[in-house]
C-alpha positions, -999 to +999 in steps of 0.1 A: -733+431-170-761+455-165-796+442-164-818+446-195-847+469-190-871+442-201-856+407-196-887+391-212-881+409-244-844+403-243-849+365-240-877+365-266-854+379-292-825+356-283-849+326-284-863+336-318-827+339-331-817+305-318-848+288-332-844+304-366-808+291-366-819+256-356-845+257-383-819+267-409-796+239-398-824+213-401-835+226-436-798+226-447-794+190-435-826+179-453-816+196-485-781+181-484-794+146-477-819+148-505-794+161-531-810+196-536-776+212-528-750+207-554-720+188-542-694+216-547-715+238-523-716+212-495-684+226-477-700+261-477-732+247-463-712+228-437-694+259-426-727+278-424-742+250-402-712+252-379-717+290-374-754+286-369-747+257-344-725+280-324-753+305-321-777+279-309-751+266-284-744+301-271-781+306-265-784+275-244-752+281-226-762+317-217-796+304-207-781+278-183-756+304-169-784+328-161-805+301-145-775+290-124-769+326-114-805+329-102-801+297-081-769+310-064-785+343-053 
């Protein structure tokens, strides 16, 4: 993979995306637990949380992989 011209900007946008997804997961969980989400919509919200969770996991995995690559250099 080629290097990004501005790695700081690249990671800022990825970090913002991951934190936005994490915030959406937490808000969805709070709304589901307090009963603000109708019961028929819970499977849809669960699927959305799984997708957002994969985005957060990908961010942390890529972050760890890049850190590991720097250590190996």
